[in-house]
N, C-alpha and C positions, 0 to 999 in steps of 0.2 A: 404484385404485377406493376402497380402504378410507380413504385419506387424504382423498379428496373427501367421503366420507360424514361423516368426523369434522369436517371444516370446516363442512359444512352443519349438523351438530348444534350446534356451538359458536355458529354464527350464530343458530340457532333459540332457544338459551338467551337470547342477548342481546336478541332480538326478543320474547321471551315467548311464542313459538308453538312447540309441539313437533310437528313434522311428520315422522314417520318412515315407513319402508316397512312393509308389513303382515307379520304373523307369526302363526301359528296355535298356537304352543306354549303350555303353561301359563304364566299370567302372575302376577296378583296379585288380592287381595280387599280391598275396603274395608269395614270394619265400623263402624257407628255404635252405640255401646254406652253406655247410661245406667249410671253407676257410683255416683251419690249422689243422694239426694233430701233437700232441706232441710238439707244439710250432713251427713247420715248416710249412710255407705257402704251400698250394696246390691250384690248379685251382678251382675256385668256382664250386661246384657240389652238387646235391641233394642226391647222392648216394656215399657212401664211404665204403671201406673195413677197418676193424680195429680189434684189439686184446683186450682181457680183460686187463684192466689197462690203455689203451690208453686214452688220453684226446683229444677231438674234439671241435674246435671253429666253431660256426655256426653263420653266419650273417642272421638277420631277415630283409628281404627287402620288400618294397612295391613299386610297379610301378603303377602309375595312368595314365590312358589314357585321363582323363578329370580333370578339376579343382575340388578340394574337399574342403569342409568345415569341414569334420570329417573323421577320419579313426581309427577304433578300432577293434582289433582282438586278438585272443589268440592261445595258442599251447597246444596240448595234446600229451602225449607219454606213452609208455608201457601199452597201453590199453588191450593188450592180457595177461597181468599178468606174462610175462616171466622175468621181472626185468632185462632188457637188458641195461638200462641207468640210471645214476644218474645225477642230475644237480649240477655242481660245482659252477657256478655263472651265474646270469642272470641280465642284465641291459637294460634299454631302453634309447633312445636318449633324448636330452634336447630340441629338436625341431629345427626349422629354422625360420629366419626372412622372412616375406612375401613381403617386399618391402624395398628398401634402404631409409635411413633417416626417418624411422618410427619405432614405437615400436610394430607394429603388428607382431605376431608370430603364427606359427602352432606348437603346443607344447602339451605335456601331461598335464592333470589336476590332476593326482594322481599318486603315485608310483605304481610299480608292486605289485600285491597281493602276499602274502607269497606263495612260491612254494610248491606244494604238490607232492606226489609220481606219479601223472599223469598230472599235470597242471602247465603251466607257462603263466603269463599274468595278465591283458590285456595290450598289447602294444597300445599306444594311440597317437593321434594327433588331436587337435581341433584348429580352427581359433579363435584368440583372438578378432577379429573384425567381428562381425556378422551384423553390420549395413550397411556396403557397399554391400556385405561382401568382406573381403580379403580372397582369396582362395589359396590353395596349387597348384601350376601349375605342369603339367607334366615336367619331366626332364630326360635326357638320363641316363639310369642305375637305375633310381628310387631313393628311399631314404632308407638308413639303419636305421630302427626304433629300432633296438636292437641287442644285442649279447648274445648268450647262450654258455657256455662252459660245455660240457658233459664229464662224465667219463664212459667208457665202462665196463660193468659188465660181470661176467662169464656166465650169461644167454644169451649173444648175440648169434644170429643164423641168418639163411637166410630165415626168414618167411615173408618177405615183409616189407611194410612201418612201421616204428617205431615211427615217429613223424609227426603229422598232424597239419595244421593250420585250425582254425574254428572260427565261430562267436557264442559267448556265448549268449544264449537267454536273452533278456532284458538288456544286457550290451553292447555288441559289435555291430558295424554297420558302414556303410559308407554313407556319405551324399555328394551330389553334390553341385554345386555352388548356387543352388536354394533351398537347404535344403531338397531335395527329397531323399528318401531312394533308394540306388542302390545295395543293398545286393545281389540281384539276378544276377547282372552283375559282381560280384567279383569272380575271380578264386583263390581258396585256395589250394596251392600245398603242397605236403608232402615231407618227407626226409626218407632215409633208411640207416641203418648201417648193413653191412654184415660181417660175420666172415671170417677171413683169417687164414691159418696155422701159427703157432707161429714161426716167423723168428728168434727170440732170441734163441730158442732151437737149431735150425740149426746152428746159429752162434757159440754158445757155443760148440756144437759137433765138428764144424770145428776147433775151437781153440784147443779143446782137442786132435784132430787128429794131428794138427800141433805140439803140445807139445810132443806127443808120437813119432812122426817122428824125431823131433829134438833130443829127448833122444836116439833114436835108431841109428841115423846117426852120431850125433856129440858128443854123450856121455855127454850131459850137465847134471847138477845135477837135481835130481827129483824135488827139491823145486822150481827151476826156471821154469820147465815145468808146475808144478801145479800153480805157480804164474801167468803164461801166461793164463791159463784157467780161473782162478778166476778173474784176473784183466780185462780180455777182451781186449778192446782197450783203456786202461787207459793211454793215451798219454798226455804229458804236454800240457796245454792249451795256454801257452805263455802269460798268464795274471796273474799278481800277485794277491794273495788271498786278498779279501776285505770282510768287514763285510756284505756289500750289494752292488749291482751294479744296476743302472737304465739304461735301454736301450730304445732309441727312434727309432723304426724301421718302415719304410714304407712297407706296405704289399699289397697295391693296388694302381693302377693309373687308373682313369676314370672307376672304377668298375671292372677292370681286375686284377687278382692276379699277384703279382710279388714276387720274392724271397725276404725275409726280408732283408732290407738294411738301414743303416743310411744315405745314400747319394743317391739322385734320380735326374734324369734330367726331367724337365717338361716345359710346355709352359703356357703362360697366359691363364686362363680359365680352366685349368686342375683341377681335384679334386684328392686329395691324402689321402688315409687312413693310419693312423699311429697307431701302437699299443704301449702302454706304459707298459713296462715290468720291473719287479723288481726281481732280483736273489739274494737270501740271502745265504751266506755261513755259517751262524750260526742261531740258533733259535731267533726269534724276538717277542717282545711284542707290538711293535709299529713301523710303517713305514709311514711317511708322507712327501711328497715332492711336488714340483710344477714345472711348465714350464714357461720359458720366450721365446718370439720370437719377431722378427722385432725390436730389440733394436737399430739397426743402423738407424732407421727412413726411410728406403727405401720402406716400405709398400709392402713387397713381398708376404705376406700371409694373408688370412682372415680365421677365424674359422667358419666352416659350422656347426659343431656339436661337442660336447664333452661330454663324460659320463664316469663314473668310475664303477668299479665292485661292486657287492653286497657283496663280501667277500667269505670266505670258512669256512666249519666246521672244527674244530680242533680235534674232536673226534666223536664217535658215539652218544655222548650226545648232549647238547644244546650249548656248548661253541663254539664261532665263532671268526674269525679274520675279522673284517668288518669296513666299514666307520662309523664315528659317526656324520657326517654332509654332506650335498650335496656339490658338487663343487661350488665354488664361481662363480658369473657371470664372464664370460670371458671378458677381456679388450683388447685393441689393442696390448698389449704386454704380457699378463699374462693368463695362464690357470692353475687351481688348486684349492685347494690342493688335490692331490690324496692320499687316506688314507687307513690305515688298523690298527686296534687296537684290542687287545684281549679283550674278554668280561669277562675273568676270570683272575684277577690279584692275586688271593690268592694262586693259585697253584705254579707259574702261568702257564696257558696254553699258549704255544708259537707256532708261525708259523714255521714249520720245513722247512729246505731246500728241494727243489724238482727239478728234472731235468727239465731244460728249464725255471724255475722260475714261476712267477705268472703274468698274464696279469691284471694289476690294472686299465687299462683304455684304451679308444680309442678316437682319435681325427681325425676328417675329416677336411682337409684344402682345401681352394680354392686358386690357384696360381693367383696372381694379376700382372698387367703390370710392376710393379716395380721389378720383379724377375731378378736376375743377378747372376754372378759367383764370388761373393765377399767373399765366405767362409761360416762359420757356421751361420745358421739362427734360430735354436731352441736349447735351452739348458735346462737341468734338474738340480735340485739342491735344497738346503734348502733355497728357495727364498722368503718364506713368514715368516718373523721374528716373533718369538713367537708362531708359529703354526707348522712349519715343523720340524721333528725330527725323528731319528731312535733310538730305545731302545732295548737292548738285554734281554736275559733271566733272568739276575740278576737285571732287572729294572734300569739299568745304561745307560746313553746316550752314543751312539757310536760316537767316535770322528771322525771328518771330514776326517782325513787321512786314515781311514778304510772304507770309502765310496767312490764309484766310480760313478760319474754322467757323462754319455755319452751325446753327442750332436748329432744333425742331420742337414743335409744340403740339400737344394733344389737348383739345378743349372739350368740355362736357356739352352734350346736346340734351334737351329735355327728353325724357323717356317717352316714346310714342303714346303709351297708355296714359301717362300723366298729362301730356299735352292734350290728348283727347278729352280727358275728364275736365281739365281746365276750360277747354272750349265749350263743353256742355254746360259747365257752371256759369260761364259768361252769358251763354244763350238764355239760360234760365233767369238770370238776373235782369237781362234786357226785357224778357217777356213780362216779368213781374212789374218792372218799372213802367212799361207801356200800359199794362192793364190798370195800374194805379192812376196813371195820368188820365186815361180815358174815363175812369169812374169819377175822378175828382174834377174833371172839366178843365184842368189847366195845371200849371206848375205849382 
């Protein structure tokens, strides 16, 4: 009987339909959590306030309460026809290894379907070993199975849930360790984008009033006051202009959002989410780069998952700036190549600069016992010879001195238990010292 169920499950995977027998036990939860707004990290939340034109990064997470052999689900949005959101990019994870020193993985079996005006998905994970079977175990914080970047449209309002997770009939489903269907035990959560008053308008009004006050009180030239209003907070950035800049920024630790930073303190066993961002100061026709890590041989980090963006539309037509190949398999020192290439070289259609740049990928790391404070642990660059390159609007290669590749560092923090014991030890020494002094009557 078990053999026939297994055969049916494998057939279901190949057909893209997960049709299991029913089960009423605890299953899984899908969370849709906004983690960044306009490139700045925010505490993970299913409800966010935004303005037309804002970009919102959403983590698609799955928390399983029991071991799984399959997890497949999708997202729908804008079902009320208000056109509140557009998908900028959507990507799913590459999966995770199910056991050390084996090739068994829990991974997608197909790419995401083309995004529509209301649909994103399906996000997938299947066990590659159905004979044992190898299952996906529960883990604190769950698994990030995908990322969606949204652009907020002028139709945004406060009418309730805008994005829902769901199970698409005949395709989506969850299977437990015995290949039983547990769809009825899966909690599918929603997310909401609400409209807030336009702060930029208030800011410009404030700057205009400042300019007028300065004109009135200090008699400064009209052109300077107007320049203040138009330029806003156009302060020098302190960074020399480059053709493009790659930033490696940690945005989460153990599932909790942190302010984007290239340097983070962590303990062995921690998981760290890092966004891979590219900021271009000029239009580009191609941007391809890679990451190296653990080059010192200390084995400080392991890759849990890595995925790249699906790209962006370059106009209202069909021209896109998109990867042309999947990421190469990660090695103990390499992740990449992260890619974006224009689909229209005849124009050419180019990738324009945008505030905050573009998130071209996400990597989740696990901190290993080798972590220490020896300096930089991850670097970006043109590290894949013959593949990595940046090309400008004239279809000319951008020379290295006009590219800035930033690094990232993971430092060791004292284990809380160790720090506590150390503190108690110091307290004990101080007490012994003081008692000795009081008995001896002096130093």
